[in-house]
N, C-alpha and C positions, 0 to 999 in steps of 0.2 A: 536723267529723264530726258526724253526727246523734247526739243524746243516747241514742237506743236502741242505737246501735252501741257507745258507751262502756259502757253497762250490760252488753251482751253480752261485751265485752272484759274488763270487770272480773270477770265471773263465770267466764270460761273461760281467761283468759290464763295462769293458773298451771298448768293441766293439759292443755289442748287440744294435740293432736299437733303442729300447725304452730308455735304459739308456743314450746312447750317445745323443739322441734327447732331452731328458729332461734337460741334462746339457747345451745344446745349447740354449734352451729356457730360462733357468735361467740366463745364461750369457747375453742374449739379454735384459732381464729385468733389470739386475743390472748395466750393463755398463754405461747407461746414468746417473745413480744416483751415481756412484762412480768414479769421475774423479781422475786423478793422485793426490796423497796425499803428503803433505810436510813431514809427518812423517809416519812410518809404521803403517798400520791398523792391528788391532787384530781381527781375524774372528773366530767365534765358529760355528762348525757344530754339532748340537745337535742330537744325534742318527746317528753317522757318518757311521755305517755299515762297509763295507769292505774298506773304505777310498778313493774311487775314487773321491768323491766330494771334499775332502780336496785338492787333487792334482789340480783339476780344479779351485777351488776358490783361489789357491795360486797366480793367476795372479792379484788378488785384494789386497793381503796383507799376513800377517803371519797367517797361519791356525792352529787351535786347534780343536780336536775332543773329543767327549764324547759318550760313548755307554754303555748300561746296560750289553751287552753280552760279556763275557770273550773271546769268539771266535772272535768276531768283533774287540776287542782291540788287540789281538794277530795278526790278519790278517793285521790291519792297521799299526801296528808297524813294521811288516815285510816289509811293503811297504814304510817305512820311515816317517810315519806320527806321529805328536805329538798327543797323545790320552790318556785319562784316563777313568777308568771305573766308571760309576755313573748313577744316575737316573734323568730324566727330572723333576720329581716332587720335587727334592731337589738338585739343581746344586751346586757343590762344588767350587763356585767362589764368590768373593766379588761383591757387587753391582757395576754397572758402569764399568765392566771389559773389555767389547768388543765394537768395533766400528760397527761390523756387526754380526748378529746372523742368522743362517739358520737352517732349519729343513725340511728334505726331507722325506716324507712318513713315519712319526713317530707317529704323534698324533693319527692316526687311530688305532694303535695297541691295542690289548686287555689288555696289561700290563700298558697302560696309562689310569689309572682308572678315572682321572679327567683332561680332556683336557684344561679346563679353568685354572686350577692351573698350568699346564705345560706352558701355554702361559704366565702367570704371572711371572713364573720363568725365562723364556726367556727374558721377558721385564726387569726384575730386574737386570740381569747381563749386559744389554745393556746400553751403555753410552748415556746421553742426546744428542739428535740430531742424534743418530745412527739408523741404519736400521735393520729390521727383515724381512726375507723372509721365508714364509711357503709354503710347497707343500703337498697336501693331495689328496687321491683318491676321485673322484667325483661321486655323483648320485647313490642312492640306486637301481635304475633300472639296474645298471651294476653289482650288487652283484652276485658273482658266486663262482665256485670252487676255483679260485685263492685266493679270500678273505678268505675262510675257511682254505686253506693250509698255508697262512702266518699269521693266527690268527688275522684277522681284527676285529675291533669292530664297525666301522661306515664308511660310505662313505658320504662326505659332499656336500652341495650346496655352491655356491659362497657366498651367503648371510650369511650362518652359519659361515664361516671363517671370514668374515668381522666383524660380531658381536663379535667373540672371540677376535679379535685384539682390537676393540674399547673398549670393557668392561675391557680390561687390561690396559687402559690408553694410548693406542697408537693411532697415527693419520694415518688413511689409506692413502696410496699413490696411490695404484692401485691394482686391482685384475682382474684375467682373467681365463677362462677355457683354457685347453690345450689338446692336442691329439684330436683335433676337426675334422680334415679332415677324420680321420679314424673312427669317431664315429659310423656311420652306420654299418661298419664291426664289430666293437667291440660289439655293441648291438646285432647283429645277432649271434655272437659267444656265447654270454651269454645265449640267448634263446636256442641255440643248446645244450649248456652244460647242461641246465636244462632238456631238452628233453631226452638227452642220459645219464643223471645222471653221468656226467664226474666228476672225482676227480683229484686233483693235481694243481700245480701252473702253471702260464704262463711263468716262467723263463726258456726259451729255445732259442736256435738259430734256426731261420727259414731258409728255402732254400735261397741261396745267392741272387737270384733275388728279393725275397720278402724283405730280409734284406735291400737291396739297395733301393727298391721302398718305403718301409715304412720310412726308414731313410731320404729319399729325401723329403717326405711329412712333416716330423717334421722340416727339414731345412727350408721349406717354412713357416711353422708356426713360427719359431724363427724370421723370417723377419716380419711376420704379427704382432706379439705381440709388436714389437718395434714401431708400428704405432697406433694400437687400440686393445681393449680387444675382445676376442673371446666369443661368446654367449653360447656355450655348448661344452662339452668335457668330457674326462675320468679323468682329473685331474684339480685341482684348484691351481693356484699360487696366492699368495697375498703378497704385500709388505707394511709395515707400518713403521712409524718413531716415535721414542720416543721424546716427547716434550723437547725442549732445556731448558725450564724454570725449 
């Protein structure tokens, strides 16, 4: 990712409506599956970026991060996170090292040359019975200037993510689209971007009223996904379990 994108992420990831909303949805999905543990859980966030997800996941256990970018590692360490530099395609951890593995918006990057190999690596370091949570951008119809700015390789369907997990030997727990209530607005924005040949990413703060309104819609979604899967959206969340045998 461009250094300028990391700087914007570091400034906004704690408060901007989309980042905060995605974290709420992830918590809503994980909470029923991660009851209080008798011993500390070890959690790996693969592709931890600027480290905000590590802070959020710390409510579930001891968090560790890995990222390919030296700038991401520095930023996360300054925030107090445990992080090492490394590649998803060859994680520097022993098999069965973590109780939970997460990866938020990483598999789609151009530098992940083989997403199936990356998921196999995530599964390798996961303990038997442990959970993996993946989040990726959804649907080619939403491809736009933002994808080009952040060096995207692919936008996924829910079915594609399910196949990636199952072919890695994992048992699918559930999958859902997210950022669904705003889908018509997002789709219209993409068509407008193409019409106007707009360039650049979507990482920016909106006017306060829109920030609150969009954030409130994602709060509603975080409640909805605790009950059922959403049929369409701009992101895919999927959770799978490593067989205990």
